[in-house]
N, C-alpha and C positions, 0 to 999 in steps of 0.2 A: 276830139272827145269832149263831151260836155263837162262843165264844172260840177263835180259831184256834190260839193258843199251847197251850191245854190239850189240844186234839185232837192237835197235833203231839207233845206229850209222851207222849200215849197211843200214838201210832204208834211212838215210840221204845221203849216198854215192850212192845208187843204184836207188832209186825211191822216192825222198823226198816229192813230192806233194801227191802221193798216200799214203805214210806213214802217212801224216797228215789227209787226208780225203779219205778213201778207196773206191773210185768210179773209174770205168774204164776210165771215161773221164779225170781223173787226173793222169793217167799213164804218164810216161815221154815222151812216143811217142805221146801222145794226148794233153798234157798240153798247148802247144802253141795255140791250137784251143779253149780250154776251160778255159784259164787263167782268163779272166774277170769273168766268172761264179764262179771260185774258190774264188777269192777275194771278189766278191759281197756276197757270202754266209757268209764270215767272217764279213763283214760290217753289214749284216742283223742280225747275231747272237749277235754282240755287241750292236746294237741298241735295240734289244729285252731285253737283260739282264740289260742294263743300265736303260731302261724304267721300268723294273720290280723293280729295286732297288729304283728308284725315286718314283714310285707309292706307295711303302710300307714304305719307310723311309724318303721321302722328298729329297730335294737337298743336295748334299754333296760336299766336297772340291774336286777340280779337279787339284790340283797341281801335283800329282804324282801317277803313276800306275805301278804295276808289272804284267807281263804276264809269268806265270810259264809253261814251256813246249812250248816255243814260236815258235818252228818249223821254217817254212819259212816266218813267219810274217803275217799269215792269220788273226789273231786277234790282233797282236801287232800294225799293221798299223792303223786300225780304232781306237784303244786306243790312239795312238799318235795324232790322229786328234781331240781328246777330252781332253787330259791331257797335261799339260805343259812339263812334263818329264816322260818317260817310260823306264823301264828296262825289257828286255827280258831275261829269264833264260832258257837255253837249254843245253842238254847233248851232242848233236851232233855238232861237229865243222863244218861239211859240211852244216848242216841246218843253222847254224849261218851265214856262209858266204853267203848262198843263201838269207837269210832274209835281210842281209845288202844290197845286190844288189836290192832286192825288195823295200826296204825303199828308196833307191836312185831313183828308177824308179817312185815311188809315190811322190817324193819331200819331204820325211819325214826326218828330221834331228835332232829330239829330242828324239832319242832312243839309248840306250846303251845296248849291249848284253854281258852277262857273262856266263861262263861255269857253269853248274849245278852240284851239288852233294846233297846228302841227308840232309846235314846240312845247305845248302844254305850259305856256308862259304864265298862266294864272294858277297853276298848281304849285304851291309853295312848300309843301311838306312831303314826307315819305309815309308809306303805308304798309300795314301788315298783310293786306290782301288787295290785289289788283285784278279787276274783272273786265274782260272785253269779249262779249259774246254777241253774235249776230251783227257785227259792226264792220269788221275788216273786209267782208265780202263786198261792201259798197264803196270801198276805197281802192284805187289802183295800187298794186303792190309796191311800186316805187315810193309812193308816199306812205303806204301802210307800214312798211318795214322801218322807216324812220320813226314813225309814231310808236311802234313796238319797242324800239330802242329807248325812246323817252320813257315809256311805261316801265320798262325794266329798271331804269335809273331811279324811278320813284319808289321802288320796292325796298323795304327794310331788310337787313340781314335776318334770316329766319322767316321772312315773309313768303307768301304763296301768290303766284300769278296764274290766272286762267285765261287762255287765249283760244278762241274758237274761230275757225276759218275754213273755207272750202279748199280741198287739195286736188279735186278733179271736177271739172264741169264738162258734161257730155252733151255736145251739140252736134247735130247732123250738119252736113255741109251747107244745106239750105238754111238751117237755123242760124249757123254762124254768119252767113252772108246777111240775113235779115237783121241779126243783132248788130252787126257792124254798121249797116246802113242807118238803123234807128239811132245808134249812139254817136255816129260821126257826121251824118248829113243833116244840116240845119232844117228844122221844121218838119222832118219826116215823122217824128214821134206823134204829131197831131193826127196824121193820117192813120198811123197804126192804132192810136187810141180810138178813132172813129170805127175802124174795122173791127175792133174788139169790143165795141159797145161801151167804152169808158168815156169819162169826161175828156173833152178835147185838150184841156190844159193840164191833164195829169202829168206829173213829172216822170222822168226816167228813174230807173233803179238798176244800177250796175250789179253784175254778178262776177266778181273776180276770184281767181284761184291763186293760192300761194304755194310755194315750194316748202314742204314740211322740213326737209333737211336744212334749208337756209334758215328757217325759223328756229330750229333746234340749235344751229350754230350760233345764231345771234344771241339766243338765251345763254348758251355756254360762255360766250365772250363777255357777258354781263353778270357772271356769278351764279347763273342758274344752270348748273351742269347736269343735275339729275332731274329728269322729266318723265312723265308718263302720259300716254296718248290714248284716247278712246275715239274710234271712228264711228261715223253715223251716216247712213245713206239718206239722201233726200231726192226728190223728183228731179232727175237730171244731173246727179253727181254724188260726190262723197265729201263729207266734211270731217275735220279733226278737232277734237277738244284737247288741248295740251295743258297740263297742269305741272308746274314746277316750283321748287323751293330754292330761295336764294341762300347760298352758303357762305359766299365771300363777297 
């Protein structure tokens, strides 16, 4: 299987907005026209998950927030408009640079960005809100669950965590075979890109599913025993948005 980090870095360099939200409107040649729509979608998503958290757990501290997989700032910016201090964690230096420019454009000055790794070694503090949306699907579950464990440890007591991840990916037998070939056989992605009319160098983008029960068990083991889950269908599967509050 290809190195997902290297492919994500390539997305940051080649087509960062499409890498974050894979719609043709957000391709680099179209983003100028649809830029407002891109960031509005992030603001709406954060409004929805914060409202979900407040509805189930009541008001919580808004001193600090962490956005894991911050990309170009689509969710980081609306977080910065709600929390006093925000840290964005991102593996792609190109996306960090673009996110910093976007923060300046939105007049946001309370965000720091740090380079990501699986241990979150550059994250030195704890947070009242931890967000990880549209990220875990690109990371193999073996790695992703370790990252979730680290995210849970960065959460303050009384803090809220939001985790979004696919729980079912529906591929036909042929689709599964083609997916496996594309993601495991060297250089085949170039041919797939040509067949689909895309740039030959376009990186891969994994779509991984997670076991909801295992995620809930990991949360419980790290002091987040009470959670609520909202499901959402997407083309080819089902995703879950889990929101929980750390009690101990």
